MISETI-415158 format. One record per residue (C-alpha): x, y, z; residue in three letters. Coordinates in pm, whole numbers, padded with zeros to 5 digits, always signed. Example, Ala and Ser with C-alpha at 12.3 -4.5 7.8 and 13.67 -1.06 7.14 Angstrom:
<nodes>
+01230-00450+00780ALA+01367-00106+00714SER
</nodes>
This chain:
<nodes>
+09382-07133-02787MET+09095-06910-02672LYS+09172-06546-02641THR+09048-06286-02395ILE+09070-05921-02415LYS+09301-05751-02183ALA+08998-05533-02057VAL+08685-05747-02033ASN+08467-05505-01834ASN+08328-05800-01652LYS+08346-05814-01262VAL+08207-06081-01037VAL+08013-05980-00733GLU+08008-06251-00455VAL+07794-06222-00139ASN+07931-06476+00117LEU+07632-06422+00330THR+07349-06510+00099SER+07568-06717-00148GLY+07457-06493-00456ALA+07698-06456-00720ILE+07625-06184-00996ASP+07836-06048-01294THR+07828-05688-01359LEU+07961-05463-01650THR+08204-05192-01561VAL+08057-04860-01671ALA+08251-04707-01970GLU+08300-04377-01761ASP+08442-04557-01466ASP+08693-04755-01695ARG+08821-04441-01865ARG+08847-04234-01533ASN+08985-04501-01329TYR+09143-04759-01566LEU+09148-05078-01340GLY+09375-05203-01053GLY+09363-04954-00766LYS+09160-04697-00905GLY+08872-04909-01028LEU+08868-05110-00708ALA+08838-04789-00491LEU+08556-04663-00725LYS+08354-05000-00690LEU+08391-04974-00316ILE+08306-04602-00309TYR+07995-04680-00480ASP+07875-04948-00240ARG+08013-04882+00101ILE+07873-04677+00399LYS+08101-04460+00603PRO+08178-04584+00952GLY+08141-04939+00904ILE+08373-05179+01106ASP+08666-05313+00886PRO+08634-05654+01041LEU+08252-05668+00995SER+08052-05837+00724ALA+07970-05478+00597ASP+08333-05435+00480ASN+08380-05487+00092ILE+08706-05643-00038LEU+08783-05614-00404VAL+09057-05813-00599LEU+09123-05635-00929MET+09352-05698-01211SER+09479-05405-01407GLY+09465-05349-01806PRO+09825-05482-01820THR+09769-05790-01634THR+09840-06109-01812GLY+09980-05919-02115THR+10347-05893-02222ALA+10365-05529-02069ALA+10669-05502-01839PRO+10591-05584-01486THR+10226-05655-01593GLY+10170-05964-01383GLY+10018-05802-01077ARG+09694-05747-00917PHE+09550-05539-00620VAL+09354-05613-00306LEU+09132-05307-00179ALA+08908-05275+00139ALA+08877-05063+00453LYS+09178-05159+00667SER+09148-05325+01015PRO+09499-05167+01112LEU+09426-04813+01026THR+09046-04788+00990GLY+09073-04611+00658ILE+09084-04731+00309PHE+09392-04939+00177ALA+09523-05098-00125THR+09794-05370-00137SER+09988-05504-00442TYR+10096-05853-00537ILE+10257-06058-00808GLY+10206-06434-00822GLY+09974-06590-01085HIS+09621-06553-00953PHE+09546-06221-01115GLY+09670-06353-01453VAL+09425-06652-01423ASN+09144-06445-01305LEU+09193-06229-01636LYS+09222-06540-01847ARG+08903-06671-01694ALA+08738-06361-01846GLY+08691-06147-01533TYR+08869-05817-01439ASP+08800-05830-01079GLY+08591-05972-00779ILE+08377-05779-00521ILE+08328-05966-00208ILE+08054-05881+00030HIS+07924-06040+00349GLY+08042-06340+00565LYS+08017-06704+00536ALA+07891-06927+00822GLU+08191-07143+00796SER+08526-07139+00612PRO+08500-07125+00219VAL+08704-07029-00080TYR+08609-06890-00410ILE+08680-07087-00737SER+08704-06901-01062VAL+08725-07092-01394THR+08616-07001-01743SER+08289-07177-01676GLU+08217-06948-01393GLY+08249-06873-01019VAL+08143-07082-00725THR+08171-07083-00334ILE+08333-07394-00197GLU+08369-07550+00147ASP+08723-07474+00287ALA+08674-07658+00631SER+08970-07884+00553SER+09186-07592+00456LEU+09135-07378+00750TRP+09445-07372+00978GLY+09691-07448+00701LEU+09974-07226+00620ASP+09977-07032+00290THR+10264-07268+00140TYR+10113-07581+00257ASP+09779-07505+00130LEU+09904-07400-00224GLN+10100-07718-00244GLU+09829-07946-00148LYS+09577-07785-00373GLU+09794-07689-00665GLN+09598-07891-00911GLU+09292-07661-00855LYS+09487-07356-00999GLY+09656-07054-00878GLN+09566-06922-00532TRP+09547-06616-00326ALA+09517-06730+00026VAL+09564-06636+00396ILE+09741-06818+00676GLY+09674-06852+01046PRO+09736-06476+01099ALA+09446-06389+00864GLY+09213-06648+01038GLU+09294-06499+01374ASN+09241-06150+01272LEU+09583-06017+01312VAL+09572-05654+01198ARG+09854-05686+00972TYR+09776-06010+00830ALA+09879-06049+00457ALA+09754-06231+00148VAL+09979-06458-00034VAL+09998-06588-00400SER+10260-06807-00480GLY+10555-06681-00290ASN+10452-06310-00339ARG+10302-06120-00053ILE+10029-05846-00043ALA+10144-05750+00296GLY+10033-05391+00405ARG+09737-05264+00580CYS+09583-05623+00702GLY+09383-05708+00408LEU+09436-06075+00509GLY+09245-06003+00826ALA+08942-05877+00608VAL+08947-06201+00443MET+08973-06388+00772GLY+08680-06187+00917SER+08455-06310+00612LYS+08572-06676+00665ASN+08723-06665+00331LEU+09043-06882+00322LYS+09137-06786-00027GLY+09038-06768-00394LEU+09159-07002-00674VAL+09155-06925-01053ALA+09225-07172-01324ASN+09212-07074-01686ALA+09408-07136-02010LYS+09310-06835-02245ALA+09560-06606-02392ARG+09531-06221-02298VAL+09550-05980-02591VAL+09550-05620-02634ALA+09255-05441-02817VAL+09503-05257-03051ASN+09762-05533-03113THR+09962-05337-03344ASP+09996-05031-03132GLY+10074-05234-02821PHE+10351-05424-03014LYS+10505-05108-03117LYS+10492-04963-02757ALA+10607-05294-02590LEU+10908-05319-02807LYS+11022-04962-02681ILE+10928-05022-02336ALA+11115-05346-02307GLN+11417-05191-02451LYS+11418-04927-02197LYS+11360-05179-01895VAL+11675-05367-02020LYS+11887-05046-02071ALA+11812-04894-01749HIS+12090-04930-01478GLN+11825-05035-01217ASN+11593-05266-01388THR+11850-05404-01625GLY+12141-05464-01410VAL+12114-05373-01027ASN+11770-05531-00979MET+11857-05835-01187VAL+12196-05889-00994GLU+12097-05783-00640LEU+11730-05741-00608GLY+11556-05498-00374THR+11818-05587-00110ALA+12059-05354-00312GLN+11909-05072-00093ASN+12068-05197+00219VAL+12404-05046+00133MET+12246-04749-00052ILE+12010-04647+00227TYR+12197-04796+00506GLY+12492-04569+00443THR+12282-04268+00384SER+12124-04243+00745ASN+11790-04382+00633ILE+11771-04740+00687MET+11601-04784+01038PRO+11819-04901+01340VAL+11697-04982+01670LYS+11347-04840+01642ASN+11465-04543+01456TYR+11716-04417+01721THR+12038-04459+01520LYS+12158-04335+01187PRO+12394-04638+01120TYR+12407-05018+01164PHE+12767-05098+01228ASP+12723-05457+01098LYS+12532-05361+00783ILE+12772-05559+00539LYS+12641-05884+00702ASN+12289-05830+00591ILE+12368-05668+00240SER+12265-05793-00121ALA+12614-05831-00187GLU+12624-06081+00099LYS+12339-06272-00037ILE+12490-06279-00388ARG+12812-06401-00264ASP+12726-06649-00013GLU+12353-06747-00028HIS+12238-06684-00392TYR+12074-06987-00578VAL+11840-06824-00844LYS+11623-06534-00951ASN+11245-06555-00936HIS+10985-06296-01014GLY+10625-06217-01106CYS+10436-06346-01420PHE+10620-06240-01727GLY+10856-06006-01568CYS+11200-05979-01716SER+11352-05814-01413ILE+11295-06104-01186LYS+11402-05909-00864CYS+11325-06193-00619GLY+11571-06438-00497ARG+11577-06806-00368ILE+11878-06842-00148GLY+12065-07124+00033ASP+12054-07035+00394PHE+12212-07298+00637ASN+12163-07555+00350ASN+11790-07479+00312LYS+11644-07316+00024LYS+11416-07039+00099ARG+11292-06725-00057VAL+11553-06448+00026SER+11430-06162+00207PRO+11354-05827+00042GLU+11510-05501+00144TYR+11207-05389+00362GLU+11234-05733+00553THR+11616-05710+00612ILE+11575-05357+00753ALA+11284-05394+00975LEU+11357-05760+01084MET+11733-05691+01079GLY+11887-05359+01146SER+11561-05215+01318ASN+11598-05521+01579LEU+12005-05478+01575GLU+12026-05825+01410ILE+12281-05907+01150ASP+12229-06280+01093GLU+12107-06339+00741LEU+11999-06706+00774PRO+11788-06603+01079LYS+11626-06316+00895ILE+11552-06557+00597ALA+11397-06799+00830GLU+11168-06528+00984TRP+11090-06420+00639ASN+10961-06768+00538GLU+10776-06794+00878THR+10594-06454+00811LEU+10519-06577+00465ASN+10379-06907+00587ARG+10170-06752+00869LEU+10059-06477+00622GLY+10191-06159+00797MET+10341-05823+00685ASP+10715-05813+00776SER+10712-05443+00779ILE+10456-05393+01044SER+10582-05714+01221ALA+10932-05584+01241GLY+10832-05240+01362ASN+10587-05378+01612THR+10854-05600+01770ILE+11109-05313+01759GLY+10863-05094+01938PHE+10792-05379+02214ALA+11184-05425+02256MET+11197-05046+02329GLU+10907-05083+02561LEU+11087-05364+02750ASN+11423-05161+02747GLU+11240-04866+02927LYS+11053-05104+03166GLY+10710-05036+03022MET+10629-05374+02896LEU+10812-05671+03045LYS+10918-05935+02791SER+11194-06140+02675GLU+11227-05911+02339LEU+11560-05739+02341GLU+11772-05565+02070PHE+12020-05795+01924GLY+11867-06104+02069LYS+11730-06369+01808THR+11640-06650+02037GLY+11273-06591+02078ASN+11166-06411+01745ILE+11046-06718+01583ASN+10816-06802+01889SER+10702-06457+01915ILE+10589-06452+01537LEU+10397-06786+01596GLU+10237-06620+01915ASP+10145-06314+01707ILE+09972-06523+01435ALA+09784-06735+01688TYR+09721-06441+01935ARG+09885-06612+02239LYS+10016-06429+02538GLY+10217-06118+02443LEU+10164-06199+02090GLY+09794-06099+02114ASP+09894-05746+02204ASP+10151-05740+01922LEU+09901-05851+01684ALA+09715-05520+01727GLU+10009-05311+01567GLY+10222-05009+01703VAL+09950-04768+01756LYS+09715-04973+01949ARG+10020-05119+02156LEU+10130-04756+02244SER+09776-04666+02355GLU+09776-04959+02593LYS+10129-04941+02728TYR+10257-04593+02649GLY+10534-04483+02442GLY+10345-04288+02184LYS+10634-04054+02136GLU+10836-04346+01989PHE+10559-04537+01831ALA+10663-04534+01454ILE+10343-04505+01257HIS+10134-04278+01047VAL+09760-04297+01062LYS+09802-04658+01229GLY+10031-04797+00962LEU+10387-04864+01053GLU+10661-04697+00852LEU+10838-04852+00564ALA+11213-04888+00597ALA+11312-04520+00508TYR+11364-04271+00791ASP+11258-03945+00661PRO+11501-03748+00877ARG+11739-03837+00589GLY+11493-03766+00307CYS+11254-03513+00415THR+11023-03522+00113GLY+10963-03887+00197GLN+10832-03766+00528GLY+10590-03550+00343LEU+10502-03847+00145GLY+10438-04054+00451TYR+10227-03781+00612ALA+10007-03752+00318THR+09986-04099+00179ALA+09626-04207+00193ASN+09677-04554+00352CYS+09950-04427+00608GLY+10338-04469+00608ALA+10380-04655+00283THR+10678-04621+00029HIS+10448-04722-00246LEU+10258-04390-00281SER+10529-04190-00437GLY+10891-04308-00340ALA+11036-03979-00304THR+11354-04098-00138HIS+11481-04236-00470SER+11525-03884-00586VAL+11673-03752-00256GLU+11946-03982-00183VAL+12247-03890-00423GLY+12018-03764-00687SER+11829-03451-00809TYR+11677-03320-00478LEU+11873-03262-00159GLN+11800-03490+00106PRO+11717-03225+00353TYR+11512-02907+00346GLY+11193-02825+00157THR+11304-02704-00185ARG+11105-02868-00469GLY+10955-03131-00209LYS+10590-03059-00230ALA+10567-03053-00625HIS+10786-03375-00633MET+10562-03552-00371VAL+10240-03478-00536LYS+10362-03554-00882MET+10512-03903-00783MET+10193-03981-00581GLN+09963-03909-00891ASP+10195-04093-01135VAL+10235-04394-00882THR+09836-04408-00845ASP+09784-04436-01207VAL+10054-04686-01256ALA+09897-04879-00966ASN+09585-04868-01169SER+09715-04993-01500ALA+09890-05199-01300ILE+10270-05144-01348PHE+10522-05243-01067CYS+10681-04940-00923ILE+11023-05064-01062GLN+10895-04984-01408ALA+10855-04622-01350GLN+11223-04561-01349TYR+11311-04671-01695PRO+10983-04526-01834PHE+11070-04197-01691LEU+11441-04188-01720GLU+11523-04378-02042GLU+11424-04098-02282ASN+11631-03875-02502PRO+11536-03539-02336THR+11620-03694-01975TYR+11935-03880-02080LYS+12085-03594-02279ASN+12032-03327-02033THR+12325-03261-01800PRO+12259-03347-01441ASP+12330-03018-01308PHE+12040-02881-01534ILE+11800-03157-01409LEU+11899-03073-01049LYS+11828-02695-01094PHE+11508-02744-01265VAL+11378-02998-01015MET+11499-02786-00713ARG+11425-02425-00833TYR+11164-02486-01106LEU+10965-02756-00956PRO+10637-02683-01128ALA+10818-02702-01470VAL+10962-03042-01370SER+10621-03183-01277ALA+10459-03041-01571ALA+10703-03188-01824THR+10743-03526-01660ILE+10793-03801-01941GLU+10475-04025-01944LEU+10472-04143-02314SER+10563-04515-02251ASP+10278-04545-01992PHE+10049-04377-02235CYS+10155-04581-02548SER+10122-04921-02355LEU+09795-04837-02193VAL+09641-04699-02519SER+09741-05023-02711GLY+09576-05232-02453ILE+09264-05028-02393MET+09206-04961-02780GLY+09172-04587-02738TYR+09422-04302-02722LYS+09517-04184-02367ILE+09735-03882-02381ASN+09983-03749-02138HIS+09743-03501-01963LYS+09449-03740-01940GLU+09692-04018-01803TYR+09822-03784-01524TYR+09475-03664-01448LYS+09371-04011-01376ILE+09627-04062-01102GLY+09532-03730-00959GLU+09162-03838-00967ARG+09226-04169-00794ILE+09437-03991-00508PHE+09176-03752-00439ASN+08890-04010-00461LEU+09070-04211-00185GLU+09142-03891+00021ARG+08772-03798-00003TYR+08679-04147+00106MET+08913-04121+00411ASN+08783-03782+00491CYS+08435-03921+00541ARG+08590-04155+00785GLU+08708-03873+00987GLY+09051-03802+00845ILE+09179-03456+00842ASP+09496-03226+00856SER+09552-03327+01214THR+09617-03688+01085ASP+09872-03555+00816ASP+10168-03580+01065THR+10483-03805+01149LEU+10592-03972+01465PRO+10690-03754+01749GLU+11048-03913+01753ARG+11102-03821+01384LEU+10980-03465+01421LEU+11162-03399+01758GLY+11476-03619+01784GLU+11800-03546+01574GLU+11920-03838+01397LEU+12251-03677+01324ILE+12368-03397+01533LYS+12322-03062+01355GLY+12105-03209+01078ALA+11811-02995+00973PRO+11473-03092+01116PRO+11185-03212+00891ILE+10992-02885+00824GLU+10656-03056+00774LEU+10437-02756+00825LYS+10586-02553+00573LYS+10595-02845+00319MET+10241-02931+00402MET+10111-02572+00344LYS+10251-02580-00006LYS+10126-02944-00069TYR+09769-02850+00033TYR+09776-02565-00219LYS+09881-02774-00499LEU+09633-03039-00414ARG+09338-02793-00409GLY+09265-02893-00049TRP+09117-02663+00222ASP+09321-02592+00563ASP+09159-02905+00716LYS+09296-03122+00427GLY+08965-03176+00266HIS+08959-03169-00126PRO+08761-02844-00219LYS+08438-02874-00406PRO+08602-02725-00708GLY+08878-02988-00699THR+08632-03279-00682LEU+08423-03120-00967GLU+08734-03070-01183ARG+08819-03439-01135LEU+08451-03562-01207ASN+08443-03711-00848ILE+08065-03726-00766ALA+08006-03630-00404VAL+07780-03882-00194SER
</nodes>
């Protein structure tokens, strides 16, 4: 079988307006400075895009990029990323996805695809070992994501949009297999370009540059993934839905548009309920041993079991405890191609608007009857669905309710209420794309762990450190789940008593951040790339990527006034007497650590230190 190096340094550039297709070579400096995945995708966009363009215009640039780990045996290395200017937020965004498209793109000899322009009529892009072509997709337009992939499966592995992307729903998703790149509306970017999807078909085997070094690192990494309680036991048994009981009993899982601390029917939507009454089998991304996904039996129909975020936002957030219904809506969202996080937040906001008499509708908390129809209406922009397709921020600007519109920078919050984990609040406020949990999941060390859930102690250091580590992991690409065994399954960490770890993280956060264990990341990536990447360089790559994206967003007008949280979360108590989120106090420290000025702009010295060329 033909072999392909894990880093090809070949990227396809496709202009849908002119039909031109070119192949470019990734510059060595860009590869070393940004690795691949998120970092390289953003750098390629930065070099090509003009500030101020409309995200839904032909001027927007969409990049699909694999990471060095994609297609290799590296734990959780089957993923790829999409990057573009978001039609939901108006700033730059990335969204991550498993499936098999990224692996087949790599097997065809390409690390990524840069897409410009807009086709006159529906098209798809085909990638094989023989090359790249633009094909007519008129007969595919209108198909949902599952039907298209089933109908055209002989062509290869797909990344596609559904009706929501075609109709420019601002939180439209991209689907590959039954995995979803949901956040920030990048499916709408594809729709705006008349691009129904991309398909890749290739049979080559992906190999590391330094095979011996990679095999040695791989053996250690796989052992740690299996040994870790989360990736070796909890995720295998319960999946991400394990978080329902963890966060639902810690005053963090959203209830009734973030107005209540606890959902009294929580056990009805728990992972344990899925396991005991609905479980059929595990599924996962390419080559992943964790296989955190579930196929479940819901009312005698096999469906993809909903993940934690979907259960929280389409369940407790709407005060609904019927798992079969949530599973049905999850499939509907996947077929239509929509982000369940934004959809659940938007429907919850509309329910509160209706409750307060600000927008008359049939949407009511606890009522399931018309959810399926409203999802269809959103995807096809019919009636009230046309307004809901715009997301919470724009809905609040039209109908009022800004004080309880739950978003940051236009992106609806993930399913972690920061009033119960204040560091996550700082993470939301400063995450480059808005309120994502995939830019440093600080809540994981605040709930029953090393940092206290309330207060500011140690939070600024931890948020910055986790954001930087996550950005370089998202560029390699490793799934966020791999971070925990890589960081925690090492002798120093495991042999240090908990009280010492807590003391260091809380009272000596600079020491904690400086001594974080990155050797598994470094060893795996070094083996794949064929040159040594040390701890300091690896961390600096993440810091560089985070600051590049911040600088790109500052060019679009983002500043310190945008680094905030919804009024409800800053001004309303979730639990009587609970300390408020002291965001300004944390932000002052965070800006100093980042090397940003008072307006939230990276200082010239910071950009120079990170080798970010200002344009």
